[in-house]
C-alpha positions as CSV (number, residue, x, y, z in Angstrom):
1,M,109.3,37.5,52.7
2,K,106.6,39.4,50.9
3,K,104.4,39.1,54.0
4,I,107.1,40.6,56.2
5,Y,107.5,43.4,53.7
6,D,103.8,44.1,53.7
7,E,103.6,44.2,57.5
8,R,106.5,46.6,57.7
9,R,104.8,48.9,55.1
10,F,101.6,48.7,57.1
11,V,103.3,49.6,60.3
12,G,105.1,52.5,58.5
13,I,101.9,53.8,57.2
14,L,100.3,53.6,60.7
15,F,103.3,55.4,62.1
16,V,103.0,58.2,59.6
17,I,99.2,58.6,60.1
18,G,99.7,58.4,63.9
19,T,102.4,61.1,63.8
20,I,100.1,63.4,61.7
21,F,97.3,62.9,64.3
22,V,99.6,63.6,67.2
23,L,100.9,66.8,65.5
24,F,97.3,67.8,64.7
25,I,96.2,67.3,68.4
26,V,99.3,69.2,69.6
27,R,98.4,72.1,67.3
28,L,94.8,72.1,68.5
29,V,96.0,72.2,72.1
30,D,98.2,75.1,71.2
31,W,95.4,77.0,69.4
32,Q,92.6,76.3,71.8
33,I,94.3,76.0,75.2
34,L,97.9,77.2,75.5
35,N,97.7,80.3,73.3
36,S,94.0,80.7,72.8
37,D,94.0,84.4,73.7
38,Y,96.7,85.1,71.1
39,Y,94.8,83.3,68.3
40,K,91.5,84.9,69.2
41,I,93.1,88.2,68.6
42,R,94.8,87.1,65.4
43,A,91.4,85.8,64.2
44,V,89.8,89.3,64.3
45,V,92.8,91.6,64.0
46,N,92.4,92.2,60.3
47,N,88.8,93.5,60.5
48,A,88.6,94.8,64.0
49,C,89.9,97.2,66.6
50,I,91.3,95.8,69.8
51,V,90.3,97.9,72.8
52,K,91.4,97.4,76.4
53,T,89.0,97.0,79.3
54,D,90.1,98.1,82.7
55,A,90.2,95.8,85.7
56,I,88.5,96.6,89.0
57,R,91.0,97.6,91.7
58,G,91.2,95.3,94.7
59,E,90.1,96.6,98.1
60,I,92.0,97.4,101.3
61,L,90.6,96.1,104.6
62,D,91.6,96.1,108.2
63,S,92.5,93.0,110.3
64,E,88.8,92.3,111.0
65,G,87.7,92.7,107.4
66,I,86.4,96.2,107.9
67,G,86.8,98.2,104.6
68,L,89.4,100.9,104.7
69,A,89.4,101.6,101.0
70,V,86.6,99.9,99.1
71,N,84.9,100.4,95.7
72,K,81.6,102.1,95.0
73,T,80.1,102.8,91.6
74,G,81.1,106.1,90.0
75,Y,80.8,107.6,86.6
76,S,83.2,109.1,84.1
77,L,82.9,110.8,80.7
78,V,85.1,108.9,78.2
79,F,86.1,109.6,74.6
80,N,86.6,106.3,72.7
81,K,88.1,106.5,69.2
82,V,86.3,103.4,68.0
83,F,82.9,105.1,68.3
84,S,84.0,108.5,66.9
85,H,84.0,109.9,63.4
86,R,87.4,109.6,61.9
87,G,89.1,112.9,61.3
88,K,86.7,114.7,63.7
89,E,88.3,113.6,67.0
90,N,89.8,117.0,67.8
91,E,86.6,118.8,67.0
92,T,84.7,116.5,69.3
93,I,87.1,117.1,72.2
94,A,86.9,120.9,71.7
95,K,83.1,120.9,71.8
96,T,83.0,118.5,74.7
97,T,85.4,120.4,77.0
98,N,83.7,123.7,76.1
99,F,80.4,122.2,77.1
100,L,81.9,120.8,80.4
101,E,83.2,124.3,81.3
102,R,79.7,125.8,80.8
103,L,78.3,123.1,83.1
104,G,81.0,123.9,85.7
105,I,82.7,120.5,85.4
106,N,86.5,120.2,85.4
107,W,87.9,118.3,82.5
108,K,91.1,116.2,83.1
109,N,94.1,118.2,81.9
110,S,97.3,116.1,81.5
111,L,99.5,119.2,80.7
112,P,101.5,121.1,83.3
113,I,99.6,124.2,82.1
114,Y,96.4,125.9,83.4
115,I,94.4,129.1,82.9
116,S,95.0,131.8,85.4
117,E,92.3,134.0,87.0
118,E,93.3,136.6,84.4
119,G,92.5,134.2,81.6
120,E,96.1,133.7,80.6
121,L,97.8,130.3,80.0
122,V,100.6,129.7,82.5
123,F,102.9,126.9,83.5
124,H,102.0,125.2,86.8
125,P,104.5,126.4,89.4
126,E,104.4,123.1,91.3
127,K,105.1,120.9,88.2
128,E,108.6,121.8,87.3
129,N,109.6,118.2,86.3
130,Q,106.6,117.8,84.0
131,I,107.4,121.2,82.4
132,K,111.0,120.1,81.7
133,T,109.7,116.8,80.2
134,L,107.2,118.6,78.0
135,K,109.8,121.0,76.7
136,K,112.3,118.2,76.1
137,I,109.9,116.0,74.0
138,I,108.7,118.9,71.9
139,K,112.3,120.2,71.5
140,A,111.6,123.6,73.1
141,S,114.2,125.7,74.7
142,E,114.0,126.7,78.4
143,E,113.2,130.3,77.4
144,E,110.2,129.5,75.2
145,T,106.9,130.7,76.6
146,V,103.9,128.6,77.4
147,Y,102.2,129.8,74.2
148,E,105.2,128.9,72.1
149,C,105.3,125.4,73.7
150,L,101.6,124.9,73.1
151,E,102.0,125.9,69.4
152,K,104.7,123.3,69.0
153,L,102.6,120.6,70.7
154,S,99.5,121.5,68.7
155,K,101.4,120.8,65.5
156,E,102.3,117.3,66.8
157,I,98.7,116.6,67.8
158,K,97.4,118.1,64.6
159,C,95.1,120.7,66.1
160,E,97.0,123.9,65.0
161,K,94.0,125.2,63.1
162,F,91.9,125.6,66.3
163,S,91.8,128.6,68.6
164,M,94.4,128.9,71.3
165,N,91.9,127.9,74.1
166,D,90.7,124.9,72.0
167,K,94.3,123.9,71.4
168,F,94.9,124.0,75.1
169,R,91.9,121.7,75.7
170,I,92.7,119.3,72.9
171,C,96.4,119.0,73.9
172,G,95.4,118.7,77.5
173,I,93.2,115.7,76.8
174,F,95.5,114.0,74.2
175,Y,99.0,114.8,75.6
176,D,99.6,111.5,77.3
177,S,98.1,109.5,74.4
178,W,100.5,111.3,72.0
179,R,103.4,110.6,74.3
180,R,102.6,107.0,74.3
181,G,102.4,106.9,70.5
182,E,98.7,106.0,70.6
183,M,97.3,108.9,68.6
184,N,97.2,107.1,65.3
185,S,95.7,103.8,66.7
186,K,92.2,102.8,65.6
187,S,91.2,102.3,69.2
188,G,91.9,103.8,72.6
189,S,89.9,105.6,75.2
190,V,90.6,108.7,77.3
191,I,88.8,109.8,80.5
192,I,87.7,113.4,79.9
193,A,86.0,114.1,83.3
194,E,84.7,112.5,86.5
195,N,82.7,113.4,89.6
196,F,79.3,114.6,88.3
197,N,76.2,115.2,90.3
198,P,73.0,113.5,89.2
199,K,71.7,116.6,87.4
200,Q,75.0,117.1,85.5
201,M,75.0,113.4,84.5
202,S,71.5,113.6,83.1
203,I,72.6,116.6,80.9
204,L,75.8,114.8,79.8
205,S,73.9,111.6,78.9
206,E,71.7,113.6,76.5
207,C,74.6,115.6,75.1
208,S,76.8,112.6,74.5
209,L,74.2,111.3,71.9
210,R,75.2,114.2,69.7
211,L,79.0,113.8,70.2
212,P,80.3,110.6,68.5
213,G,82.8,108.8,70.7
214,I,81.7,110.4,73.9
215,K,80.2,108.0,76.4
216,I,79.3,107.9,80.1
217,Q,80.6,104.7,81.7
218,T,80.5,103.3,85.2
219,I,83.8,103.0,87.0
220,P,84.7,101.8,90.5
221,K,85.6,104.7,92.9
222,R,87.4,104.5,96.2
223,D,85.2,104.9,99.3
224,Y,86.6,105.2,102.8
225,S,85.1,104.2,106.1
226,D,87.4,106.7,107.8
227,S,89.1,109.0,105.4
228,I,91.3,110.8,107.9
229,S,92.8,108.7,110.8
230,A,94.4,106.1,108.5
231,S,95.1,108.2,105.4
232,H,98.9,107.8,105.5
233,V,98.7,104.0,105.9
234,I,96.1,103.6,103.2
235,G,97.6,106.1,100.8
236,Y,96.1,107.7,97.8
237,I,95.7,106.7,94.1
238,G,95.9,108.8,91.0
239,M,96.4,109.0,87.3
240,M,99.9,108.0,86.1
241,S,102.4,110.8,85.8
242,S,104.6,111.2,82.7
243,E,107.5,109.4,84.5
244,E,105.2,106.5,85.6
245,L,103.9,106.1,82.0
246,E,107.4,105.5,80.9
247,K,108.3,103.3,83.8
248,Y,105.3,101.0,83.5
249,K,104.8,101.2,79.7
250,G,102.6,98.3,78.6
251,D,101.5,97.4,82.1
252,Y,98.8,100.0,82.5
253,S,96.3,101.7,80.2
254,I,96.9,105.3,79.3
255,D,94.3,106.5,81.8
256,G,95.3,103.8,84.4
257,I,95.1,104.4,88.1
258,I,98.1,103.7,90.2
259,G,98.9,103.7,93.9
260,K,100.9,106.8,94.9
261,T,101.5,106.4,98.6
262,G,100.8,104.1,101.6
263,A,99.4,100.6,101.1
264,E,97.9,101.6,97.7
265,Y,101.5,102.1,96.5
266,A,103.2,99.3,98.4
267,F,100.7,96.6,97.2
268,D,99.8,98.2,93.9
269,D,100.8,95.1,91.9
270,K,98.4,93.0,94.0
271,L,95.6,95.5,93.9
272,R,95.5,96.6,90.3
273,G,94.3,93.4,88.6
274,Y,94.6,92.7,84.9
275,G,92.8,94.4,82.1
276,G,90.9,92.6,79.4
277,K,90.5,93.1,75.6
278,A,87.5,93.3,73.3
279,A,87.4,93.3,69.5
280,I,85.2,95.9,67.9
281,Q,84.4,94.7,64.4
282,L,84.3,97.5,61.8
283,E,83.0,98.0,58.2
284,K,85.4,99.6,55.7
285,D,83.7,103.0,56.3
286,G,84.4,102.7,60.1
287,S,80.8,101.8,61.1
288,I,80.5,99.2,63.8
289,L,79.3,95.7,63.1
290,G,79.6,94.3,66.6
291,S,81.9,93.5,69.5
292,N,83.4,90.4,71.0
293,E,85.2,90.0,74.4
294,I,88.4,88.0,73.8
295,I,90.2,88.4,77.1
296,T,88.1,89.0,80.3
297,A,89.4,91.6,82.7
298,R,90.4,90.1,86.0
299,P,89.8,92.2,89.2
300,G,92.7,92.9,91.6
301,N,93.2,91.1,94.9
302,N,92.0,92.3,98.2
303,V,94.7,93.3,100.8
304,F,94.0,92.8,104.5
305,L,96.2,95.0,106.8
306,T,97.1,94.2,110.4
307,I,95.6,97.6,111.3
308,S,92.7,97.7,113.8
309,S,90.3,100.4,112.7
310,K,89.1,100.8,116.3
311,L,92.6,101.3,117.7
312,Q,93.6,103.5,114.8
313,K,90.7,105.9,115.3
314,C,91.3,105.9,119.1
315,A,95.0,106.7,118.7
316,F,94.3,109.5,116.2
317,E,91.6,111.2,118.3
318,S,93.7,111.0,121.4
319,L,96.8,112.4,119.7
320,E,94.8,115.2,118.2
321,K,93.3,116.1,121.6
322,N,96.6,116.0,123.5
323,I,98.4,118.1,120.9
324,R,95.7,120.7,121.3
325,N,96.0,120.5,125.1
326,A,99.7,121.0,124.9
327,K,99.2,124.1,122.7
328,K,96.6,125.5,125.1
329,K,99.0,125.1,128.0
330,G,101.8,127.1,126.4
331,A,103.5,124.8,123.8
332,A,103.0,127.4,121.1
333,K,104.8,125.4,118.3
334,C,103.1,122.1,119.1
335,E,101.3,121.1,115.9
336,S,102.3,117.5,115.1
337,G,103.0,114.1,116.4
338,A,102.9,110.3,115.7
339,V,101.8,107.1,117.4
340,V,102.7,103.5,116.5
341,V,101.2,100.4,118.2
342,L,102.7,97.0,117.7
343,D,101.6,93.5,118.6
344,V,104.8,92.2,120.3
345,R,103.9,88.6,119.5
346,D,104.6,89.0,115.7
347,F,105.6,92.7,115.4
348,S,102.5,93.5,113.3
349,I,101.3,97.1,113.2
350,L,98.0,97.6,115.0
351,A,97.9,101.4,114.6
352,A,100.1,103.9,112.9
353,V,98.9,107.5,113.3
354,T,100.3,110.8,111.9
355,Y,99.0,114.1,112.9
356,P,98.1,116.4,111.2
357,S,96.5,114.2,108.6
358,Y,94.5,114.8,105.4
359,N,91.1,113.8,104.0
360,L,91.5,111.0,101.4
361,S,87.9,111.5,100.1
362,R,88.5,115.1,99.5
363,Y,92.0,114.5,98.0
364,N,90.5,112.3,95.3
365,S,87.6,114.6,94.4
366,D,88.8,118.2,94.9
367,K,91.5,119.4,92.5
368,N,92.4,122.4,94.7
369,Y,92.9,120.3,97.8
370,Y,96.4,119.2,96.9
371,S,97.6,122.8,96.5
372,E,96.2,123.5,100.0
373,L,98.1,120.6,101.4
374,V,101.5,121.3,99.9
375,S,101.3,124.9,101.0
376,D,100.4,124.0,104.6
377,S,103.4,124.6,106.9
378,S,102.5,121.6,109.1
379,I,103.1,119.2,106.1
380,P,100.0,117.0,106.5
381,L,101.0,114.7,103.6
382,F,104.2,113.7,105.5
383,N,104.0,110.2,107.1
384,R,105.5,111.0,110.5
385,A,104.9,107.6,112.0
386,F,107.3,105.9,109.5
387,M,109.3,108.8,108.0
388,G,109.6,111.4,110.8
389,Q,113.0,111.5,112.6
390,Y,113.1,112.7,116.2
391,A,115.7,112.8,119.0
392,P,114.4,110.2,121.4
393,G,115.5,111.8,124.6
394,S,115.5,109.6,127.7
395,V,113.4,106.9,126.0
396,F,116.8,105.8,124.7
397,K,118.2,105.0,128.2
398,P,117.1,101.4,128.3
399,A,119.2,100.8,125.2
400,T,122.2,102.3,127.0
401,A,121.5,100.1,130.0
402,C,121.4,97.0,127.7
403,A,124.7,97.9,126.1
404,A,126.4,98.6,129.5
405,L,125.3,95.4,131.1
406,Q,126.1,93.2,128.1
407,K,129.5,94.8,127.6
408,G,130.2,94.4,131.3
409,V,131.1,98.1,132.0
410,I,128.7,98.1,135.0
411,N,127.7,95.5,137.6
412,P,124.0,95.0,138.3
413,D,124.4,96.4,141.8
414,E,126.9,99.1,141.1
415,K,126.0,102.6,142.1
416,I,127.0,105.9,140.5
417,N,126.8,109.2,142.4
418,C,124.7,112.0,140.9
419,G,125.5,115.5,142.2
420,G,123.4,117.2,139.6
421,V,126.1,117.7,136.9
422,F,128.1,115.2,134.8
423,N,131.6,116.9,134.6
424,Y,134.0,114.2,133.6
425,Y,135.1,116.1,130.5
426,R,136.9,119.4,131.1
427,K,135.1,121.3,128.3
428,Y,131.7,119.6,128.6
429,K,129.1,119.6,131.3
430,L,125.8,117.8,131.3
431,H,123.1,118.8,133.8
432,C,120.7,116.5,135.4
433,M,117.1,117.2,136.4
434,G,117.9,116.7,140.1
435,K,120.6,115.4,142.5
436,H,120.0,111.7,142.9
437,G,122.9,110.8,145.0
438,D,124.2,107.2,144.8
439,S,121.9,105.3,142.4
440,D,121.8,101.8,141.0
441,L,120.4,101.1,137.5
442,V,116.8,100.6,138.7
443,R,116.7,103.9,140.7
444,A,118.6,105.8,137.9
445,M,116.1,104.6,135.3
446,S,113.0,105.4,137.4
447,K,114.3,109.0,138.0
448,S,115.8,109.3,134.5
449,C,119.1,110.4,135.9
450,N,121.2,112.0,133.2
451,V,124.5,111.8,135.1
452,F,124.2,108.0,135.6
453,F,123.6,107.3,131.9
454,A,126.1,109.8,130.7
455,E,128.7,107.9,132.7
456,L,127.5,104.7,131.1
457,G,127.9,106.2,127.7
458,R,131.4,107.3,128.5
459,R,132.3,103.7,129.5
460,I,130.6,102.1,126.5
461,G,131.8,104.4,123.8
462,G,129.9,105.6,120.8
463,T,130.6,102.7,118.4
464,D,129.4,100.0,120.8
465,L,126.5,102.0,122.0
466,A,125.2,102.4,118.4
467,K,125.8,98.7,117.7
468,F,123.5,97.6,120.6
469,A,120.9,100.3,119.7
470,R,120.8,98.9,116.1
471,K,120.2,95.4,117.4
472,L,117.2,96.7,119.4
473,G,115.8,98.3,116.2
474,L,117.0,102.0,116.5
475,G,118.7,103.7,113.6
476,V,117.8,100.9,111.1
477,K,114.8,100.2,108.9
478,T,112.2,98.0,110.5
479,G,111.3,96.1,107.3
480,V,107.7,97.4,107.1
481,E,106.3,97.2,103.6
482,L,105.6,100.9,103.4
483,P,108.3,103.5,102.8
484,E,110.2,104.4,106.0
485,S,113.3,106.3,107.1
486,S,116.4,104.7,108.6
487,G,117.1,107.3,111.2
488,V,120.5,108.2,112.6
489,L,122.6,107.0,115.5
490,A,125.3,109.3,116.9
491,C,128.6,107.5,116.7
492,P,132.2,108.2,115.3
493,E,131.3,106.4,112.1
494,Y,128.3,108.6,111.4
495,S,130.3,111.8,112.2
496,E,133.0,110.8,109.9
497,S,130.6,109.9,107.0
498,S,128.7,113.2,107.4
499,G,131.8,115.3,107.5
500,G,131.5,116.1,111.2
501,V,133.9,115.7,114.1
502,W,133.4,113.2,116.8
503,Y,134.3,114.1,120.4
504,D,134.5,111.5,123.2
505,S,131.9,113.5,125.2
506,M,129.4,112.9,122.4
507,A,129.0,109.3,123.6
508,S,127.6,110.6,126.9
509,Q,125.1,112.8,125.0
510,A,124.1,109.9,122.8
511,A,123.5,107.7,125.9
512,I,120.7,110.0,127.0
513,G,119.1,110.2,123.5
514,Q,120.7,113.4,122.3
515,A,123.6,114.4,120.0
516,D,122.9,113.5,116.4
517,T,120.6,110.6,117.3
518,S,117.2,110.7,115.6
519,V,114.8,107.8,115.2
520,T,111.4,107.2,113.8
521,P,108.2,106.5,115.9
522,I,108.0,103.0,114.3
523,Q,111.5,102.3,115.4
524,L,110.7,103.3,119.0
525,A,107.8,100.9,119.0
526,V,110.0,98.1,117.6
527,Y,112.7,98.8,120.2
528,T,110.1,98.7,123.0
529,A,108.8,95.4,121.7
530,A,112.3,94.0,121.4
531,I,113.0,94.8,125.1
532,A,109.6,93.2,126.0
533,T,110.3,90.0,124.2
534,G,114.1,89.7,123.9
535,Q,114.1,89.4,120.1
536,R,113.4,91.7,117.1
537,L,111.1,90.5,114.3
538,K,110.5,92.0,110.9
539,T,107.8,94.5,111.2
540,H,104.8,94.2,108.9
541,V,101.4,95.8,108.1
542,L,100.2,93.1,105.6
543,K,98.0,90.4,107.2
544,K,96.8,88.5,104.1
545,I,95.9,88.7,100.4
546,T,92.7,87.2,99.0
547,D,91.0,87.1,95.6
548,Y,88.4,89.9,95.0
549,E,85.5,87.7,96.1
550,Q,87.4,86.6,99.3
551,T,86.9,83.0,98.5
552,E,90.6,82.1,98.2
553,T,93.5,83.1,100.4
554,I,96.5,83.7,98.2
555,Y,99.0,84.7,100.8
556,E,98.9,84.9,104.6
557,N,101.7,86.4,106.8
558,K,101.9,83.7,109.4
559,N,105.6,83.3,110.1
560,P,107.4,86.6,110.8
561,T,111.1,86.8,110.1
562,I,113.5,86.9,113.1
563,I,115.9,89.8,112.6
564,E,117.8,89.6,116.0
565,K,117.7,86.9,118.6
566,D,119.4,86.7,122.0
567,I,120.3,90.4,121.8
568,I,121.5,90.4,125.4
569,S,121.4,87.7,128.1
570,E,118.1,87.0,129.8
571,E,119.6,88.0,133.2
572,N,120.6,91.4,132.0
573,L,117.4,91.9,130.1
574,E,115.4,91.1,133.2
575,L,117.2,93.8,135.1
576,V,116.4,96.3,132.4
577,R,112.8,95.3,132.4
578,R,112.7,95.6,136.2
579,S,114.1,99.1,135.9
580,I,111.4,100.3,133.4
581,R,108.7,98.7,135.5
582,E,109.9,100.9,138.4
583,V,109.5,103.9,136.0
584,A,105.7,103.2,136.0
585,I,105.6,102.6,139.8
586,S,107.7,105.4,141.4
587,G,109.4,107.2,138.6
588,T,108.6,109.6,135.8
589,A,105.6,107.6,134.7
590,S,104.2,106.9,138.2
591,D,100.8,108.1,137.1
592,F,100.4,104.5,135.8
593,K,101.1,103.1,139.3
594,N,97.4,102.3,139.8
595,F,96.6,101.4,136.2
596,P,94.5,98.2,136.0
597,I,97.4,96.2,134.5
598,A,101.2,96.4,135.2
599,I,103.2,98.1,132.4
600,G,106.9,98.8,131.6
601,A,107.5,102.3,130.5
602,K,110.0,105.1,129.8
603,T,109.4,108.8,129.3
604,G,111.6,111.2,127.3
605,T,112.1,114.8,126.5
606,A,114.4,115.9,123.7
607,Q,115.9,119.3,123.5
608,N,114.8,121.3,120.5
609,K,115.0,124.7,118.9
610,Y,111.6,125.5,120.3
611,D,109.8,123.6,123.1
612,D,111.2,120.1,123.8
613,H,109.8,117.1,121.9
614,T,108.1,114.7,124.3
615,T,108.3,110.9,123.9
616,F,106.8,108.0,125.7
617,A,107.2,104.2,125.1
618,C,105.6,101.3,127.0
619,Y,104.5,97.7,126.7
620,A,101.7,95.9,128.4
621,P,100.9,93.7,130.2
622,F,104.3,93.7,131.9
623,D,104.4,90.0,132.7
624,K,102.9,88.7,129.5
625,P,103.4,91.5,126.9
626,E,100.8,91.9,124.0
627,I,101.3,95.4,122.7
628,A,104.1,98.0,122.6
629,I,103.3,101.7,122.1
630,A,105.5,104.6,121.0
631,V,104.2,108.2,121.2
632,V,106.0,111.3,119.9
633,I,104.6,114.8,120.2
634,A,106.8,117.4,118.5
635,N,107.5,120.5,120.6
636,G,105.0,119.0,123.1
637,K,106.9,120.5,126.1
638,Y,104.7,118.6,128.7
639,G,105.3,114.8,128.9
640,T,101.8,114.3,130.5
641,N,100.2,114.6,127.0
642,S,102.3,111.8,125.5
643,K,101.4,109.5,128.5
644,N,97.7,110.3,128.1
645,V,97.8,109.1,124.5
646,A,99.2,105.8,125.5
647,R,96.7,105.5,128.4
648,D,93.8,106.0,126.0
649,I,95.1,103.4,123.6
650,M,95.6,100.8,126.4
651,N,92.1,101.6,127.7
652,S,90.7,100.9,124.2
653,Y,92.8,97.7,123.6
654,F,92.2,96.1,127.0
655,G,88.6,97.3,127.3
656,F,89.0,99.4,130.5
């Protein structure tokens, strides 16, 4: 009995000891593996400052791996509190910014305030929202002047004893840090200036030795292989605004860079990477003992777009040339346009061009360039390829044909007589460009007969016409990852929702691409690809995502999403395709009759306040489609120029 008791006691002791060892091992795993970063910080937090280290931003490349937005080494002048003399921070900033101004280097001002040519402090006229935010957080009334606001802010930042100009400089540097509540932290860095030439950098390096906390550090800067033709697709980056600081609080450092437009904006969370942390160990008097990296910064991922650099540049140069030609020939208001090229096999974007464009390199380096761009009446910052809305004109007619055939309001062989005027409605007449006599669908499409399609619109009705157009990709967003407009389709429902009045005759106008209908160039390309293939896929500009070293593929866009399938019967679709093939043989695009490959095409002119917009859409090769092209030239007047752009793109793509 005693032996059994001893054995039980022995087992109990072993169990207790085993449990202790298991708990100890679990605790070690927690300390050293699961939460190692947390405990590293805890180990040094009592005698060290924790400083953030920025991550390298990932790069943007085209479909072949050619760099669109890549990194090169740049330099910035930084103020870091850890290395400064406590209580002397404001004095250091005042001295540094004064010195920069003497060197002709712009310091980074985070306030919506600047010094006028007369030497006066003034609110920035283009930063109304930032001015309102400033006044709100310092509790200033709308009537208070810029000087009164600066006085209030200087008290918050504790620089009220300095001169007015020095207050402006100190508050300009520290405003965002103060807003984030980081003014009293032991650590933290602020970028004071960037973009020095070698001579200036040499002077600053020597000067920084006498200014505690001021350092020159290397930073990755964006470099562009072509800074103009793809600027709207790539997009630009910049310092975070006050609103973005609030929105992304905790996700970015105070001087963090964020994507503002284009792919830089759409894929910002993939590109930006993750910052690290370092512990700076301090003595009681603030002197530095050493530093220790506790979390390593991780670079962002690389984003490969479906864009072809070669095709993008070709499309841009051709569009620019043909817009200038149109203007020389008398289209006085012709200043802008857009082109989109799709791969019809997966609806990936091969080129997306907006004209006029802007220079990304200059945008990121010239502080005055933005003001030039926003004051330019041609609105070069506007992405016309994805956001511009234009009346499509006769390019819309294949959609009308699809709706009429599928709804059964016309027989494939039926003919409609064109005497030059559509006068079904007593108070509305629609003129044609000629008198085409009795025409079937193929002939009416090739000659772009308004009377024929106006009659089809009357039979279909506005609601059903809009329904079929949406299935084909008009008047709805395409699904592309970048911001886009949805466009408008003329129909009773739209008129009612917008407070307008719908008349039955408006269905006839809509059928020829007029009335309220306005669509984007990317929608025209999607619509053309849908006719070429019989289905509509989700449009995309992202090809794949890799790690920064390009050793691992994190995501690849291999299986595009089907949005619409079996839009109309194959028999009806073949008739529509045959009709747009005839356009390129004997119709309004017969200049492609002897083109090296067969294409399907449709021309369009849309009435406008000034000269007509010209549109052109096509796909090629006709029998085995690969690409779809949509061209819009605003106020272009002459359709030849739109066709010439498409010709240049096909010559480049097919190697003619």
